[in-house]
C-alpha positions in Angstrom: -15.9 -15.0 -4.0 -15.8 -11.1 -3.9 -14.8 -9.8 -7.6 -15.7 -6.2 -7.2 -12.7 -4.2 -5.9 -11.2 -0.7 -6.8 -7.4 -0.3 -6.9 -6.2 2.9 -5.6 -2.7 4.4 -6.8 -0.8 7.8 -6.4 1.8 8.9 -8.6 4.2 12.0 -8.5 6.6 13.8 -10.8 9.5 12.0 -9.1 8.7 8.3 -9.8 10.7 6.6 -12.2 8.2 5.5 -15.5 9.7 2.4 -15.8 9.1 1.4 -12.3 5.2 2.7 -12.6 5.0 0.9 -16.4 6.0 -2.1 -13.9 3.5 -1.6 -11.1 0.5 -1.1 -13.4 1.6 -4.3 -15.6 1.2 -6.1 -12.4 -2.4 -5.0 -11.7 -3.2 -6.0 -15.5 -2.2 -9.2 -14.8 -3.8 -10.2 -11.5 -5.5 -13.3 -11.8 -9.0 -11.6 -10.5 -9.0 -8.1 -12.4 -9.9 -5.2 -10.6 -13.4 -3.5 -11.5 -11.6 0.2 -11.8 -8.2 1.5 -11.3 -8.1 5.1 -9.7 -5.1 6.6 -10.4 -4.3 10.1 -8.2 -1.7 12.3 -10.4 -0.3 14.2 -7.4 0.4 17.5 -9.1 1.9 18.1 -12.5 3.6 15.1 -14.0 6.7 14.6 -16.2 6.3 13.9 -20.1 7.3 10.2 -19.5 4.9 9.5 -16.4 1.9 10.9 -18.8 2.8 8.8 -21.6 3.0 5.5 -19.2 -0.6 6.7 -18.1 -1.6 7.1 -22.1 -0.9 3.6 -22.5 -3.0 2.1 -20.0 -5.6 4.2 -20.9 -5.8 3.0 -24.1 -6.3 -0.7 -22.6 -9.3 0.2 -20.5 -12.2 2.0 -20.3 -13.2 5.0 -18.7 -16.5 4.4 -17.7 -17.6 0.8 -18.8 -19.5 -1.3 -16.0 -18.5 -4.1 -14.7 -21.4 -6.1 -16.1 -20.3 -5.7 -19.7 -16.6 -7.5 -18.6 -16.5 -11.1 -20.4 -13.6 -13.4 -21.7 -12.3 -9.8 -23.7 -10.5 -9.5 -20.1 -8.0 -12.2 -21.6 -7.3 -10.2 -24.8 -3.5 -9.4 -25.6 -2.6 -6.3 -27.2 0.3 -6.1 -29.9 2.9 -4.6 -27.6 2.5 -7.6 -25.3 0.2 -5.5 -22.4 -3.2 -7.2 -21.6 -6.3 -5.6 -22.8 -8.7 -4.7 -20.1 -12.0 -3.2 -21.7 -14.2 -4.0 -18.7 -11.7 -2.3 -16.0 -12.6 1.7 -15.7 -9.3 3.4 -15.7 -9.8 6.7 -13.6 -7.2 9.2 -13.7 -7.8 11.9 -10.8 -5.1 15.0 -11.6 -4.5 17.5 -8.4 -3.3 20.8 -9.6 -0.5 20.9 -6.9 1.4 18.1 -5.1 -0.6 17.2 -2.1 1.5 14.5 -0.4 0.3 11.0 -0.3 -2.5 11.3 2.5 -4.7 13.9 0.8 -3.8 12.3 -2.4 -5.3 8.9 -1.3 -8.2 10.8 0.4 -9.3 12.4 -2.9 -9.0 8.8 -4.4 -11.1 7.4 -2.1 -13.6 9.6 -3.2 -13.4 8.6 -6.8 -13.2 4.9 -5.8 -16.8 3.1 -6.4 -16.5 -0.3 -4.9 -16.9 -1.1 -1.3 -13.2 -3.1 -1.1 -9.9 -1.1 -2.2 -6.8 -2.3 -2.9 -3.9 -0.1 -2.3 -0.7 -0.2 -4.6 2.5 1.8 -4.7 3.4 2.9 -8.2 7.1 1.2 -7.9 6.2 -2.1 -6.7 5.0 -5.2 -8.2 2.0 -7.0 -7.0 2.1 -10.9 -7.2 -0.4 -12.6 -9.5 -2.7 -13.7 -7.3 -2.3 -11.1 -4.8 -6.1 -9.7 -5.3 -7.7 -13.1 -5.6 -6.2 -14.1 -2.2 -7.3 -11.3 -0.3 -10.8 -11.6 -2.0 -11.2 -15.5 -0.9 -10.0 -14.3 2.5 -12.2 -11.6 2.9 -15.2 -14.0 1.4 -14.5 -16.4 4.2 -14.0 -13.5 7.2 -16.9 -10.8 6.7 -16.3 -9.2 9.7 -12.8 -8.2 8.4 -12.3 -4.5 7.6 -8.5 -4.3 6.8 -6.5 -7.0 5.1 -2.5 -7.1 4.3 -0.1 -9.9 4.2 3.8 -10.5 3.8 5.8 -8.0 1.8 9.3 -9.4 -0.1 11.8 -6.6 -0.2 14.0 -6.2 -2.8 16.9 -3.4 -4.3 17.4 -3.0 -7.8 15.6 -2.5 -11.2 13.9 -5.6 -11.6 10.7 -5.0 -13.6 8.3 -7.9 -13.4 7.7 -10.9 -10.1 10.0 -13.5 -11.8 13.1 -10.8 -11.7 12.1 -9.6 -8.1 12.1 -13.1 -6.6 15.7 -13.6 -7.6 16.8 -10.5 -6.0 14.6 -10.6 -2.9 17.0 -9.5 0.3 14.3 -9.7 3.1 10.5 -10.4 4.2 8.2 -8.0 6.0 6.1 -9.8 8.0 3.0 -8.7 9.8 0.9 -10.4 12.9 -1.4 -13.0 12.3 -3.8 -13.8 15.1 -6.0 -11.0 16.6 -4.1 -11.3 19.9 -0.6 -10.6 18.0 -2.1 -7.7 16.2 -3.5 -6.4 19.6 0.3 -6.4 21.2 1.8 -5.6 18.1 0.2 -2.0 17.0 1.0 -0.5 20.4 4.8 -0.9 19.3 5.0 -0.6 15.6 2.5 -0.7 12.1 0.6 -4.2 12.1 -0.5 -3.8 8.7 1.8 -3.6 5.1 0.2 -0.5 3.8 1.8 -1.2 0.1 -0.5 -4.2 -0.1 -3.6 -3.7 1.9 -7.2 -4.1 1.0 -9.7 -2.3 3.3 -13.4 -1.6 3.4 -14.2 2.1 2.0 -16.7 2.4 4.7 -14.6 1.8 7.6 -11.9 3.7 6.7 -14.6 6.9 5.9 -16.0 6.1 9.4 -12.4 6.5 11.0 -11.4 9.9 9.4 -9.7 8.7 6.4 -5.9 9.6 6.3 -5.1 12.3 8.3 -2.1 14.6 8.5 0.8 12.6 9.8 4.3 12.8 8.3 5.6 9.3 7.6 2.8 7.7 9.3 -0.6 8.1 7.7 -1.2 4.7 7.3 -0.4 3.6 10.7 -2.0 6.4 12.2 -5.2 5.2 10.1 -4.9 1.7 11.4 -4.5 3.0 15.0 -7.9 4.9 14.7 -9.7 2.2 12.8 -8.3 -0.2 15.7 -9.8 2.4 18.1 -13.2 2.4 16.5 -13.4 -1.5 16.8 -12.5 -2.3 13.0 -11.2 -5.5 12.7 -7.4 -5.9 11.3 -6.1 -9.1 9.8 -2.9 -10.4 7.6 -2.3 -13.1 5.5 1.0 -15.0 5.7 1.4 -15.0 2.0 3.5 -13.2 0.2 1.3 -10.5 -1.5 3.6 -7.8 -2.8 7.4 -7.1 -3.8 8.5 -3.8 -2.8 11.5 -1.9 -3.7 13.4 -0.6 -0.6 16.4 1.5 -2.4 17.3 4.2 0.0 14.5 3.7 2.8 16.5 3.5 6.1 18.0 6.5 5.0 14.8 8.2 4.9 13.7 7.1 8.2 16.5 8.8 10.4 17.5 12.3 11.2 15.9 14.5 14.1 13.1 15.4 12.1 12.0 12.0 11.9 13.0 11.8 15.7 10.3 14.4 16.1 7.6 13.1 14.1 8.1 9.8 16.0 7.4 11.5 19.4 4.3 13.5 18.1 2.7 10.2 16.4 3.4 8.1 19.7 1.6 11.0 21.7 -1.6 10.8 19.5 -1.6 7.1 20.1 -1.6 7.9 24.1 -4.4 10.6 23.3 -6.2 8.1 21.6 -5.9 5.6 24.5 -4.6 3.1 22.4 -1.3 2.7 24.6 -0.9 4.0 28.1 1.8 6.2 29.1 3.7 3.5 30.7 3.7 1.8 27.2 4.5 5.3 25.4 7.8 6.1 27.1 9.9 3.1 26.3 9.2 2.3 22.8 9.3 6.1 22.2 12.7 6.3 23.4 14.0 3.6 21.7 12.3 4.6 18.3 13.9 7.8 18.7 17.4 6.3 19.5 17.0 4.2 16.2 16.4 7.2 14.0 19.3 9.1 15.6 22.0 6.2 14.6 24.2 6.5 11.8 22.9 5.1 8.6 24.5 2.2 8.4 23.9 1.0 12.1 20.0 1.7 11.7 20.4 -0.4 8.1 21.7 -3.3 10.3 19.0 -3.4 12.6 16.2 -3.1 10.3 17.9 -5.9 8.3 18.9 -7.9 11.2 16.3 -7.7 13.7 13.1 -6.5 11.8 13.1 -8.8 8.9 13.1 -12.4 8.3 15.5 -13.5 5.5 15.6 -15.9 2.6 
């Protein structure tokens, strides 16, 4: 099984320190530990966030090679955190806030592994998330991008066990190549918060590019255009906080971004004009609906429930 992989994260000053700590902890307790964690600080952080970074830096190495890792990975420190002396913790600090896409591009430059697992700083990775992805990639060497199901929850859960009790819905993604082919023309076929991708393939397609709200979808579309292979697992790989998500996906400005992105897809020749028009109109209409109506549509029509 593949074991060499980087975890790529980006944090900025408005993040919740406790959620951030919980997200890092879920990486520290992976059944297959990462070779390195690359954390991009997108602009100046609060003292509380910097304190969390210092806590976890103490558990890792800044430059330890993978070959030195042994059973020391299972050591638990007095405060209950897992010690990872063989995992490199690389902190990259940007002087100003650049936005997620630019921050991730900078982080990509510092990742030394070919396989990179994305992780947001307020979500919780299932303990065997990366192990399942690595096993699949070992069996399917042609795959360039791999994600899976996300369990959505609201509230302040700080571990997977607590999050499981308050899951409200599941964000599933298409499984077969045929389903992905149809789906990518209408919606994002990859769950970005739990994706694992091949660094060289991402770089070949230009990495993350400016595309407000759709940086990841735009990347998958370009990779798909460039013949990259996208795949998904049915397993739940991640627990994602969705507090206020529906409000952020509405309004006139968001509708404008939808049109701009769908025009990009047309220029990429991923969709025809006949495919561009109806879905663009539908998504614009949804974005202009009242928050309550839009939340209902997301919850009842686009999600699976327990």
